[in-house]
C-alpha positions in Angstrom: 54.4 49.8 -39.0 51.6 47.2 -39.2 49.7 45.9 -36.2 48.1 42.6 -35.6 44.7 44.3 -35.8 45.4 45.3 -39.4 45.3 41.7 -40.5 42.3 39.4 -41.2 43.7 35.8 -41.3 41.0 34.7 -43.8 41.8 37.5 -46.2 43.1 35.8 -49.4 46.1 38.1 -49.5 47.1 37.0 -46.0 46.5 33.3 -46.8 48.8 33.6 -49.8 51.6 35.4 -47.9 51.0 35.0 -44.2 54.5 35.3 -42.8 54.5 38.9 -41.6 51.2 38.2 -39.9 52.6 35.0 -38.3 55.6 36.9 -36.9 53.4 39.5 -35.2 51.0 36.8 -33.9 53.9 34.8 -32.4 55.2 37.9 -30.7 51.9 39.4 -29.5 49.2 36.7 -29.4 50.5 33.1 -30.1 47.0 31.9 -29.1 44.8 34.3 -30.9 41.0 34.4 -31.2 39.8 34.7 -34.8 36.4 35.9 -36.2 34.7 32.6 -36.9 33.7 32.4 -40.6 30.9 29.9 -40.7 30.5 28.3 -37.4 29.1 29.3 -34.0 32.0 27.9 -32.1 34.9 30.1 -30.9 37.9 29.8 -33.1 41.6 30.2 -32.0 44.8 30.3 -34.1 47.9 28.8 -32.6 51.2 29.8 -34.2 54.2 28.9 -31.9 56.1 25.7 -32.3 56.0 24.6 -28.6 52.3 25.3 -28.4 51.5 23.3 -31.5 53.4 20.3 -30.1 51.6 20.6 -26.8 48.2 20.5 -28.6 49.2 17.6 -30.8 50.4 15.5 -27.9 47.2 16.0 -25.9 44.7 14.0 -28.0 42.2 13.8 -25.0 41.6 17.6 -24.7 42.3 18.5 -28.4 40.3 16.0 -30.5 40.9 15.3 -34.2 37.3 14.5 -34.7 36.5 17.7 -36.7 34.4 15.8 -39.3 31.3 17.2 -37.5 32.5 20.5 -38.9 31.9 19.2 -42.4 28.9 17.0 -41.6 26.9 19.6 -39.7 26.3 21.9 -42.7 25.6 18.9 -45.0 23.0 17.3 -42.7 21.0 20.5 -42.6 20.9 20.6 -46.4 18.5 18.1 -47.9 19.8 18.3 -51.5 23.4 17.7 -50.4 22.4 14.9 -48.1 20.4 13.3 -50.9 23.6 13.2 -53.0 25.8 11.9 -50.2 23.2 9.2 -49.3 24.0 7.5 -52.6 27.4 6.7 -51.3 28.8 5.4 -48.0 29.0 7.3 -44.7 32.2 9.3 -44.1 34.1 7.4 -41.4 36.5 8.8 -38.8 39.5 6.6 -39.7 43.0 8.2 -39.7 42.9 12.0 -39.9 39.7 12.5 -37.8 39.9 9.6 -35.4 41.0 9.8 -31.7 42.5 7.0 -29.6 41.6 4.2 -29.0 39.8 3.9 -32.5 42.8 5.5 -34.2 45.1 2.7 -33.1 43.1 0.1 -34.8 43.1 1.9 -38.1 46.8 2.8 -37.8 47.9 -0.7 -37.1 45.8 -2.1 -40.0 47.0 0.5 -42.5 50.7 0.1 -41.4 50.4 -3.4 -42.8 50.1 -1.9 -46.2 52.6 1.0 -45.9 55.7 -1.0 -45.3 59.2 0.3 -46.0 59.7 -2.8 -48.2 56.8 -1.6 -50.4 58.2 1.9 -50.6 61.8 0.8 -51.3 60.5 -1.3 -54.2 59.1 1.9 -55.7 62.4 3.6 -56.3 62.8 2.5 -59.9 59.2 3.4 -60.8 59.6 6.9 -59.3 62.9 7.4 -61.2 61.3 6.3 -64.4 58.3 8.6 -64.0 60.6 11.6 -63.1 62.8 11.1 -66.1 59.8 10.7 -68.5 58.3 13.9 -67.2 61.6 15.8 -67.6 62.0 14.4 -71.1 58.6 15.8 -72.0 59.7 19.5 -71.5 63.6 19.6 -71.4 64.0 20.3 -75.1 61.8 23.5 -74.8 64.1 24.7 -71.9 61.0 26.0 -70.1 57.9 24.6 -68.5 54.9 25.3 -66.2 56.4 23.3 -63.4 53.1 22.6 -61.5 51.1 21.1 -64.3 54.0 19.5 -66.2 55.9 18.0 -63.2 54.6 18.6 -59.7 51.0 17.4 -60.3 51.6 14.3 -62.5 54.6 12.8 -60.6 52.8 12.0 -57.3 49.5 11.3 -59.1 51.1 8.7 -61.3 52.9 7.1 -58.3 49.8 7.0 -56.1 47.6 5.7 -59.0 50.1 2.9 -59.6 50.1 2.0 -55.9 46.3 2.0 -55.8 46.2 -0.1 -59.0 44.4 2.5 -61.0 45.0 2.7 -64.8 47.0 5.8 -65.9 44.0 6.8 -68.2 42.0 7.5 -65.1 44.4 10.1 -63.7 42.2 13.1 -64.5 39.4 11.5 -62.4 41.8 10.9 -59.5 42.9 14.6 -59.6 39.3 15.9 -59.7 38.3 13.8 -56.7 41.3 14.7 -54.8 40.7 18.4 -55.4 37.1 17.9 -54.2 38.2 16.4 -50.9 40.6 19.2 -50.2 38.0 21.8 -51.1 35.6 20.3 -48.5 38.2 20.5 -45.8 38.8 24.2 -46.3 35.3 24.9 -45.1 34.7 28.0 -47.3 32.7 26.7 -50.3 29.8 28.2 -52.2 26.5 26.3 -52.4 27.3 25.1 -56.0 30.8 24.0 -55.1 29.4 22.0 -52.2 27.0 20.1 -54.5 29.8 19.5 -57.1 32.1 18.2 -54.3 29.4 15.9 -52.9 28.9 14.4 -56.4 32.6 13.9 -56.7 32.8 12.2 -53.3 30.0 9.7 -54.3 31.6 9.1 -57.8 35.0 8.3 -56.0 33.3 5.9 -53.6 31.5 3.9 -56.3 34.7 3.7 -58.4 36.8 2.4 -55.5 34.1 0.1 -54.1 34.4 -1.7 -57.5 38.2 -1.8 -57.1 37.9 -3.2 -53.6 35.5 -5.9 -54.7 37.7 -7.0 -57.6 40.8 -7.2 -55.2 38.8 -9.4 -52.8 38.2 -11.8 -55.6 41.6 -11.4 -57.4 44.4 -10.0 -55.2 47.2 -8.0 -56.9 50.4 -6.4 -55.8 49.0 -3.0 -54.8 48.0 -1.0 -51.7 44.3 -1.8 -52.0 45.0 -5.5 -51.9 47.2 -5.0 -48.8 44.5 -2.9 -47.1 41.7 -5.5 -48.0 43.9 -8.3 -46.6 45.3 -6.4 -43.6 44.8 -8.3 -40.3 45.9 -7.6 -36.8 45.3 -10.0 -33.9 42.1 -9.2 -32.1 41.0 -6.5 -34.5 38.3 -6.8 -37.2 39.4 -6.2 -40.7 38.4 -2.9 -42.5 34.9 -2.8 -43.9 33.9 -1.0 -47.1 33.1 2.4 -45.6 36.4 2.3 -43.7 38.4 1.2 -46.7 36.9 4.0 -48.8 37.8 6.6 -46.1 41.4 5.4 -45.9 41.8 5.2 -49.7 40.4 8.8 -49.9 43.0 10.0 -47.4 45.8 8.1 -49.1 44.8 9.6 -52.4 44.7 13.2 -51.1 47.8 13.0 -48.9 49.6 11.0 -51.6 49.3 13.6 -54.3 48.2 17.0 -53.2 50.8 17.6 -50.5 53.7 16.2 -52.6 52.7 18.4 -55.5 52.7 21.5 -53.2 56.1 20.5 -51.7 57.7 19.9 -55.1 56.5 23.2 -56.5 57.3 25.2 -53.4 60.8 23.7 -53.4 61.4 24.7 -57.0 60.3 28.2 -56.2 62.7 28.3 -53.3 65.6 27.2 -55.5 64.9 29.8 -58.2 64.8 32.5 -55.5 68.0 31.3 -53.7 70.6 30.7 -56.4 73.5 30.3 -54.0 71.6 27.5 -52.1 70.8 25.8 -55.4 74.5 25.8 -56.3 75.3 24.2 -52.9 73.0 21.3 -53.6 74.1 20.9 -57.2 77.8 20.7 -56.2 77.2 18.5 -53.1 74.5 16.0 -53.6 75.0 14.7 -50.0 73.0 17.8 -49.0 69.9 16.5 -50.9 68.2 14.9 -47.9 68.6 17.9 -45.7 67.5 20.2 -48.6 64.2 18.2 -48.8 63.7 18.7 -45.0 64.3 22.4 -45.4 61.8 22.7 -48.3 59.2 20.9 -46.1 59.9 23.3 -43.3 59.7 26.4 -45.4 56.8 25.4 -47.7 54.8 23.2 -45.3 52.2 21.8 -47.8 49.6 21.2 -45.0 49.7 24.7 -43.6 47.2 24.1 -40.9 44.8 21.6 -39.3 41.8 21.7 -37.1 41.4 20.4 -33.5 38.2 20.5 -31.4 38.5 21.3 -27.6 36.7 18.5 -25.7 36.6 20.2 -22.2 37.2 23.6 -20.7 40.9 24.1 -20.5 43.7 26.6 -20.3 46.5 26.9 -22.9 49.2 29.1 -21.3 47.0 31.9 -19.9 44.2 31.6 -22.5 40.9 30.0 -21.5 39.5 27.7 -24.1 35.9 26.5 -23.7 34.7 23.0 -24.6 33.5 23.0 -28.2 35.9 25.7 -29.3 37.9 25.1 -32.5 41.6 25.4 -32.7 43.5 26.0 -36.0 47.1 24.8 -35.5 49.4 26.4 -38.0 52.3 24.1 -39.1 53.6 26.7 -41.5 53.9 29.3 -38.7 55.5 26.9 -36.2 58.0 25.8 -38.9 59.3 29.4 -39.0 59.2 30.0 -35.3 62.5 31.9 -34.6 62.7 30.3 -31.1 63.0 26.9 -32.7 64.7 27.7 -36.0 67.3 30.5 -35.9 66.5 32.9 -38.7 63.5 30.8 -39.5 62.5 33.0 -42.4 65.7 32.1 -44.3 66.1 29.1 -46.6 69.3 27.3 -45.6 70.0 23.8 -47.0 72.6 23.3 -44.3 70.3 24.0 -41.4 71.2 21.6 -38.6 67.7 21.1 -37.3 65.7 21.3 -40.5 64.2 17.9 -39.9 62.5 19.0 -36.7 59.8 20.6 -38.8 56.2 19.7 -38.3 55.2 19.4 -42.0 54.2 15.8 -41.4 52.5 16.6 -38.1 53.6 15.0 -34.8 52.6 12.3 -32.4 50.0 9.7 -33.2 48.8 11.5 -36.4 52.3 11.7 -37.9 51.8 11.4 -41.6 51.6 7.8 -42.8 53.1 8.6 -46.2 56.1 10.6 -44.9 58.6 8.0 -46.1 57.1 7.9 -49.6 56.8 11.7 -49.8 60.5 12.1 -48.9 61.6 9.5 -51.4 59.6 11.1 -54.2 61.0 14.5 -53.4 64.6 13.3 -53.1 64.5 11.4 -56.4 62.7 14.2 -58.2 65.2 16.9 -57.1 68.2 14.7 -57.6 67.2 14.1 -61.3 66.1 17.7 -61.8 69.3 19.2 -60.5 71.4 16.7 -62.5 69.6 17.4 -65.8 68.7 21.1 -65.5 71.0 24.1 -64.7 70.6 27.8 -64.2 66.9 27.3 -63.3 65.2 30.7 -63.1 61.7 32.2 -62.9 60.2 32.9 -66.3 58.5 36.2 -67.0 55.0 34.8 -66.2 56.3 34.1 -62.6 54.1 32.2 -60.2 50.8 32.3 -58.4 49.6 30.9 -55.0 46.0 29.9 -54.4 44.4 31.2 -51.2 43.5 28.1 -49.1 42.9 27.8 -45.3 44.6 24.4 -45.0 46.9 24.0 -47.9 49.9 25.9 -49.2 49.3 25.6 -52.9 51.1 27.0 -56.0 48.7 27.3 -58.9 51.4 28.1 -61.5 55.1 28.2 -61.5 56.8 29.1 -64.9 60.5 28.3 -65.1 63.3 28.5 -67.7 66.5 26.6 -67.5 69.5 25.3 -69.6 70.1 21.6 -70.2 73.1 20.0 -68.6 75.3 18.8 -71.4 
């Protein structure tokens, strides 16, 4: 039988399939010190549901301002700094801001992310979903990630940001660069490439921002540029760029991962697929169960601001905590038989895939809508969906749960 000491959390094989390790960690060391890969600070991994919630609620002791993690290395590197100086400073806006600054950003951005805007998008999402299915349905097979899960959210977010569809490859490249920086495990060459992508993104969207200031349109960037809240100053260019960057990444990467992960769950759980196909009222709960089982943001960083105790573990100020959403979402204390995919699970929506508390995901409503529409159309138009011989492949990533390939075959519904 394997022991906790047999595992290295940063081992690519563990990152790709961490669930046995999580189970042992939850039983033996729910707050577990890890060897710290590239930082002097002590690093702790937290895997239990109730502990993750406790940390997320206490924004004073557990700060979201981990951008210094990224900046520290870059500031000491003249070549990297030279590249980044050609753009705008990285601002702590949503993901990496703490109260009270966080409230200002959240209230301004909420002006753009209204349920009215998202409800208006239903027809557009349906149209994109059907066009994508049309492009592969005749072949009765596809590589689901590149042919469906990547283009759907990318097209939706591009449309919302007012970006022409011809620029989709650029958006994807920039989005990938931001994700890579967050993972904190890049080679020197990759760091330079990512820095160049960040600056290219900033200049592109600075031009979009300026054009919206002169000529407003019906898109998110216009809403952000015009957002006003009593007593708060409007967003400046650097802040707007930071927020657009986060909307771009959160708006496509995570939805891609959830769509692909959900399709893999369906192919591996035929009886569950049949349940949803015969009773479409299960669709919303099915989406919640997918989010629980395949949490696209697998983990997130927090920085300890003062010496504290979490249960009986001493955490020193300056320590780093990695909260694992994908472990918490399978915690057997919170979710009975949490390892099993169950579309009728009564508390599936208690998952933490969108976080919890003040940093609850801004785009949760849009992500849910995209997933519900996508699966509704897929399950109406395809039947007997199964894994093709090529199978699937996960990418090792510290923060994201990412399927690189997922080959499926299916029959057409007559």
